[in-house]
N, C-alpha and C positions, 0 to 999 in steps of 0.2 A: 503094319508097322506104324502108320499114322495114328491109329487108335492108342497104341502103347505109348507113343511119344506124348500124345495129348494127355493121357492119364497121368504120366510121369510129371509133366509140367504142372498139371493141376495140383498134384500132391505137393510139389515143391512150393507152389504158390500158397497153399494152406500152411505149410511149415513156416514160410517167411512171415506170415501174419500171426503165428502162434506165440503165446506168451509162456508156453510150458518150458520146463527146464531141460527138455531133451535137446540133443545136439542138432543144430540146424544144418541143412545141406548148404554147401558153399555156393554162393550166388554165381550165376552165369548170365551172359547177355540174354539167353533164351528165357531163363526164369524171371529175369527182370522185366522182359517184355510181357510175359504171361501175367505177372502180378500187376503190372501197370494197366493192362487191358481189363483185368478183373476189377480193378479199382474204378476205372472209368465207367464200366457197365453197372457196377453196384452203387456207386455214389453219384453218377451223372456228371462228374466234373473231374478235373485234374486234382492231384493232391495239392495242398496249399503251398508246400515247399519241398524241395529236394531233401532237406533235412528230415522232414516228417515222413516222407516216403522211404528214405533209407532206413529209418527206425523201424518201419513196418517190415522191411526186408531183413532186419536183423543185422545190419551192416553200418559202418561209419559213413558219414557223408563223403569223406575223402576217398573211400574205397569205391563208392558209386561212380565217381568221376573217372575211374579206371575203365569203365564200360561206356558211359554216355556223358555228354556235356550238359544235356537239358532233357526235358520231357519231349520236346519236338524231335530231338535226336533219336529218342526211343522209337517214336512213331515212324521216323524215316527208316530205321532199321527193320521195323515190322513190315512196311510196305515193300522195301527192297527185297526182303525175304520172300514175300508172296510172289514177286516177279521171278526171282532167281529159282525158286522151287519149281515154278511152272516151266521155265526154260530148260532146267535140268531134266525134268520129267520127259519133255519132248525129245531132248537130245538122247536120252537113254532108251527111247522107244525105237526099236529096230525098224518098225514099219514106217516111221515118220518120214524118212528120206525119200521114200517111194511115192509120197503123196504129191498131188498137184499143189500149186501155190494156194489155190482156194481152199483145198482140203487142209492144208497146214494152218491157215488162219482159223478155220473152224475148229481144228484140234486144239489150237491155243486157247480159244474162248472156252471150250468145254472143260479142258484141263484146269484152266485158271479158276473157273467158278467152283470146281470141285475142291480146290485148295482153299479158296475164300469161304466156302461153306462152313469150314471148321470154326470160323469166327465171324459169321454173318452178322450178328448183332452189332459187333464193333464196326464192321465195314459200313453197315447201314447208318450207324451213328455219324460217321465221318462224311458220307456222300453229300449231305446238304451243304457243306462248306464248299464243295466243288461247284454246285449249282449257283451259288451266290457270289463266287469269287471270279474276278476278271483275270487273274493270273494263277499259275500253278502253285499251290501251297508248298512251303519249304519241305515238308515231310514227304511230299509226293514227287519231288524233282528227280531223285534217283530212279524211282519206279518208272516215271515217264521216259527218262533218258534210255533206260534199258529196253523198254518196250519199243521205242522208236528205232533203236539200233536193230532189234529183231525185225521190225516192220520194213526197214530199209533192205535187209537181206532178202525178205520176201519180194519186195518190189524189184530189186535187181534180178532175182531169179525169174520173176514173172515176165519182165521185159525180155530176158534172154530166151525164155520158152514161148514167147508170143502170147502169154496169158494176159499180159498187161501192155497197154500201148504207151510208148514214150511220147510225151507231148511237150513241146517247148513252153517254158514258163509255168507249166502245170505239174510236171513230174516231181519237182522239188516240194510240192504241197501234198503229195500222196501220203507221206508219213503223218502229217497233221490230220489228214482225213481219217486215217486208221485210228489215230488217238481219239478223235471225236467218236468214232464207231465204238471203241472200247468204253468210253464214258457212257454212251447210250446203253450198251449192254449192261453195265454195272447198275445204272439207274433203273432199268427195266427189271432186272433181277431183284433189286432191293425192294421193289414194290410188288413183285409177283406173289400172288397168294394161291396159285394153282398147286395141286399135289405134285411133289417131286419137281417143282419148277418146270413143268412141261411147257408152259407158255414161253418161258425164257428160251428153251431149246428151239422152239419154233421161230421166235424173234431173231435169234442168232443166225439161223439158216437163211431167213428172209433178208436180213440186213447184209450178210456176207454176199449172198447171191446178187442183190441189188448193187452192192459196191463194186463187184467184179464186172457187172454189166456196164457200169460207168467207166471203170478203169481199162476195160478191154475195148475192142472195136465196137462202137455203139453210135446211137443217135447223137451223142455228144460231139463226135467228130464232124458230123454233118452240120451241127450248130456252129462249131468253130469255123468250118470252111465258109459257111454263109456269112458269119461275122467278118471274116477276113475279106471276102468278096465285097461286102457292103462298105467296109472301111476303105478299101483300095479304089472303089468306084465313086467315091465322093466327088 
């Protein structure tokens, strides 16, 4: 199904840029996204203006605004779509509910990268902005919000099932820690040159295992207890 959708979107993208007299397919949010990403990858930059891009799509500028208010809004829709497709795939997997919390996070990463793989060149193009930015870019805010909501569900479930230890003043930071873990995985994957991204698969498992060693009962608790003791004994 994914292959057919990709092929269809590619065809629509070519039609949008065609100057032939044949009837063009009516633009949709998805075809606009595909054409925009194709433009970025081929030209290395955003279109000069929305007017110029709308002309490539074979539509009036005013019609474009029925879908998006800016190029940044297109990219937000792209990234929101990546996350939503991943969460929907997990939700529709009948085996997912039976997984441990650690296994659910692993399943998320593997599923998410399979979806991103369809447009890896575009994702790799955008990742450097995350490395140099002190804040979350506008186009990534919805993506992050939805991931952190999913992460919070895992954290709550993990605490209930005793897979994750609840810690005063630290538990509220677990979501941010999982977000950083996601950014690490994306960065590693974008740089991975191994066949079939085998090294990324190994990195995911090691990162998740390490994360759950820290989130569960671990040496961290002994360190916290020691810090408390030293503070109270001053």
